[in-house]
C-alpha positions as CSV (number, residue, x, y, z in Angstrom):
1,X,86.6,106.5,104.1
2,X,88.9,103.8,114.0
3,X,89.3,104.4,117.6
4,X,87.5,101.7,119.6
5,X,85.8,104.1,121.9
6,X,84.2,105.9,118.9
7,X,82.8,102.8,117.2
8,X,79.4,102.8,118.8
9,X,78.8,106.5,118.0
10,X,80.5,106.6,114.6
11,X,77.8,106.6,111.8
12,X,80.2,104.9,109.5
13,X,80.2,101.7,111.5
14,X,76.4,101.2,111.8
15,X,75.9,99.4,108.5
16,X,79.3,97.6,108.3
17,X,79.2,94.4,106.3
18,X,81.8,91.8,105.5
19,X,83.9,92.2,102.3
20,X,87.0,90.4,101.0
21,X,90.2,92.1,102.2
22,X,91.6,92.7,98.8
23,X,89.0,94.9,97.0
24,X,90.4,97.4,94.4
25,X,88.2,100.3,93.4
26,X,85.1,99.3,91.4
27,X,85.6,95.6,92.4
28,X,83.8,95.3,95.6
29,X,82.5,91.9,94.6
30,X,84.8,89.0,93.9
31,X,87.9,90.3,95.7
32,X,90.9,88.1,96.4
33,X,91.1,87.0,100.1
34,X,94.2,88.0,102.0
35,X,94.9,84.4,102.8
36,X,95.1,83.6,99.0
37,X,97.3,86.6,98.4
38,X,99.7,85.6,101.2
39,X,100.3,82.3,99.5
40,X,102.1,84.3,96.7
41,X,103.1,87.6,98.2
42,X,104.7,88.4,101.6
43,X,102.0,90.8,103.0
44,X,103.1,93.1,105.8
45,X,100.5,94.9,107.9
46,X,101.4,98.6,108.8
47,X,99.6,100.9,111.2
48,X,99.7,104.7,110.8
49,X,98.9,107.4,113.2
50,X,96.9,110.5,112.1
51,X,99.4,112.8,110.2
52,X,101.9,110.0,109.7
53,X,103.3,109.6,106.2
54,X,103.2,106.3,104.5
55,X,105.8,107.6,102.0
56,X,107.1,110.8,100.6
57,X,107.8,111.9,97.1
58,X,111.3,110.9,96.1
59,X,111.5,107.9,98.4
60,X,112.3,104.6,96.6
61,X,109.3,102.9,95.2
62,X,109.2,99.2,96.2
63,X,105.6,98.3,97.1
64,X,101.9,98.9,96.6
65,X,99.7,99.5,99.6
66,X,96.1,98.4,100.2
67,X,94.1,100.5,102.6
68,X,92.6,98.2,105.2
69,X,91.2,100.8,107.6
70,X,91.1,104.6,107.9
71,X,91.7,107.3,105.3
72,X,94.8,108.6,103.5
73,X,95.5,111.6,101.4
74,X,97.8,111.8,98.4
75,X,99.4,115.1,97.2
76,X,102.2,116.6,95.3
77,X,104.3,119.6,96.4
78,X,106.0,122.1,94.2
79,X,109.5,123.3,94.7
80,X,108.2,126.5,96.3
81,X,106.0,124.5,98.7
82,X,102.6,124.7,97.1
83,X,100.6,121.5,97.7
84,X,98.0,120.0,95.4
85,X,95.9,117.2,96.8
86,X,95.5,114.5,94.2
87,X,93.2,112.1,96.0
88,X,91.7,110.5,99.1
89,X,92.0,106.8,99.7
90,X,89.8,104.6,101.9
91,X,89.3,101.0,102.6
92,X,89.8,98.6,99.7
93,X,91.7,101.1,97.6
94,X,95.3,100.9,96.3
95,X,98.0,103.5,97.2
96,X,101.3,103.8,95.4
97,X,100.0,102.8,92.0
98,X,100.7,106.2,90.7
99,X,104.4,105.5,90.9
100,X,104.4,102.2,88.9
101,X,107.2,102.4,86.3
102,X,109.3,104.9,88.2
103,X,112.2,104.3,90.7
104,X,110.8,106.6,93.3
105,X,107.4,107.7,94.6
106,X,106.0,110.7,92.7
107,X,103.7,112.0,95.5
108,X,103.2,112.0,99.3
109,X,100.7,109.8,101.1
110,X,99.7,110.7,104.6
111,X,97.1,109.2,107.0
112,X,94.2,111.5,107.8
113,X,93.3,109.4,110.9
114,X,94.3,106.1,112.5
115,X,94.8,103.9,109.5
116,X,96.0,100.4,108.6
117,X,97.5,99.3,105.3
118,X,98.8,96.1,103.8
119,X,102.2,96.5,102.2
120,X,102.5,94.4,99.0
121,X,106.1,94.3,97.7
122,X,105.9,95.2,94.0
123,X,108.4,92.7,92.5
124,X,106.5,89.9,94.3
125,X,103.2,91.3,93.0
126,X,104.4,91.1,89.5
127,X,105.5,87.5,90.0
128,X,102.2,86.7,91.7
129,X,100.3,88.1,88.7
130,X,102.1,85.6,86.4
131,X,100.7,82.8,88.6
132,X,97.3,84.3,89.4
133,X,95.5,85.6,86.3
134,X,92.7,86.8,88.5
135,X,95.1,89.1,90.4
136,X,96.5,90.5,87.2
137,X,92.9,91.1,86.0
138,X,91.9,92.9,89.1
139,X,95.0,95.0,89.3
140,X,94.6,96.1,85.7
141,X,90.9,96.9,86.4
142,X,91.9,98.9,89.5
143,X,94.5,101.0,87.5
144,X,91.9,101.6,84.7
145,X,89.4,102.7,87.3
146,X,91.9,105.2,88.7
147,X,92.4,106.7,85.2
148,X,88.7,107.0,84.6
149,X,88.3,108.6,88.0
150,X,91.1,111.1,87.4
151,X,89.5,112.1,84.1
152,X,86.1,112.5,85.6
153,X,87.5,114.9,88.2
154,X,89.4,116.8,85.6
155,X,86.2,117.3,83.7
156,X,84.4,118.3,86.9
157,X,87.0,120.9,87.9
158,X,87.1,122.3,84.4
159,X,83.4,122.6,83.8
160,X,81.5,122.8,87.1
161,X,80.9,125.8,89.4
162,X,82.4,125.8,93.0
163,X,79.1,124.7,94.5
164,X,78.6,122.0,91.9
165,X,82.1,120.6,92.5
166,X,81.5,120.4,96.3
167,X,78.1,118.7,95.6
168,X,79.8,116.2,93.3
169,X,82.5,115.6,95.9
170,X,79.9,114.8,98.7
171,X,78.1,112.4,96.4
172,X,81.3,110.7,95.5
173,X,82.3,110.2,99.2
174,X,78.7,109.0,99.9
175,X,78.9,106.4,97.1
176,X,82.3,105.1,98.3
177,X,80.9,104.7,101.8
178,X,77.9,102.9,100.5
179,X,80.0,100.5,98.5
180,X,81.7,99.4,101.7
181,X,78.4,98.9,103.6
182,X,78.5,102.2,105.5
183,X,75.7,104.8,105.4
184,X,75.6,107.0,102.3
185,X,73.6,109.6,104.1
186,X,75.5,110.1,107.3
187,X,79.3,110.1,107.4
188,X,82.3,112.0,108.7
189,X,84.7,113.9,106.4
190,X,88.2,113.0,107.5
191,X,89.8,115.6,105.3
192,X,89.9,119.4,106.1
193,X,88.1,122.1,104.1
194,X,91.5,123.1,102.8
195,X,92.2,119.6,101.6
196,X,88.9,119.5,99.8
197,X,89.5,122.9,98.3
198,X,93.0,121.8,97.1
199,X,91.5,118.7,95.5
200,X,88.7,120.7,93.8
201,X,90.9,123.7,92.8
202,X,89.0,126.0,95.2
203,X,90.0,128.1,98.2
204,X,88.9,126.6,101.5
205,X,86.7,129.7,102.1
206,X,84.9,128.9,98.9
207,X,84.3,125.3,100.0
208,X,82.8,126.6,103.3
209,X,80.5,129.0,101.5
210,X,79.4,126.2,99.1
211,X,78.6,123.9,102.0
212,X,76.7,126.7,103.7
213,X,74.6,127.2,100.5
214,X,73.9,123.5,100.1
215,X,72.7,123.5,103.7
216,X,70.5,126.5,103.0
217,X,69.0,124.7,100.1
218,X,68.1,121.7,102.3
219,X,70.4,119.3,100.5
220,X,72.6,118.6,103.5
221,X,73.1,119.2,107.1
222,X,76.7,119.6,108.4
223,X,78.2,120.0,111.8
224,X,82.0,120.5,111.6
225,X,83.0,117.4,109.6
226,X,79.9,115.3,110.2
227,X,77.6,115.3,107.1
228,X,74.0,114.3,106.7
229,X,72.7,114.1,103.2
230,X,69.0,115.2,103.5
231,X,68.1,115.2,99.8
232,X,70.4,113.2,97.5
233,X,68.2,113.9,94.5
234,X,68.4,117.7,95.0
235,X,72.2,117.4,95.5
236,X,72.5,115.5,92.2
237,X,70.2,118.0,90.5
238,X,72.4,120.9,91.6
239,X,75.3,119.4,89.6
240,X,73.3,119.5,86.4
241,X,71.7,122.9,87.0
242,X,73.2,125.8,85.0
243,X,73.6,128.7,87.4
244,X,73.4,131.1,84.5
245,X,69.7,130.3,84.2
246,X,68.9,131.8,87.5
């Protein structure tokens, strides 16, 4: 999906509810409590400033990370400096799992605002899975959910128009906020237009134009990075509408 002074005015905090600390994607219910995990794994809390890297591609892979607060961006960079954003991580989601099976991290992970993560040493996680079948089950489910999510976005990028991709992105962010007990209709985008464009294979100017059109259609209202979804049904309908029929 921060600063203490902003808590009262931040729309993301108004519907906060209590969830287990360890909650992989798609497993909001029935998560493993941090206290239980600590009995098997040496958990280390890390805080990140906005713009601070959690890890860089090529650095040794030795741990998974669970986002406890804030937002992170993952991306890959080509040899000539071109960046491709591969995902946005928020509370309850794993970071670093894309590098399982390799000796080094295969992408960059950077905080988009003040963030907190729990560092879970990977060898100890493997040992804990042998003693905790429920942990093995949830990690496997989390990895499977990542694969399904990646495939869904590949399909969206390959088959949807620019406006439809942006609409799908907003609905996805809204659903992820709602799953954590935040408002699905009023939230702040922590990523830039350029980051959204990179993730959706669009230019940032195209993202801006798509947002403007969605505003004009009455689907959303947006002020800088603050988004209000005014008509979720119309936003969903826009994804299924074939622009060639206009």
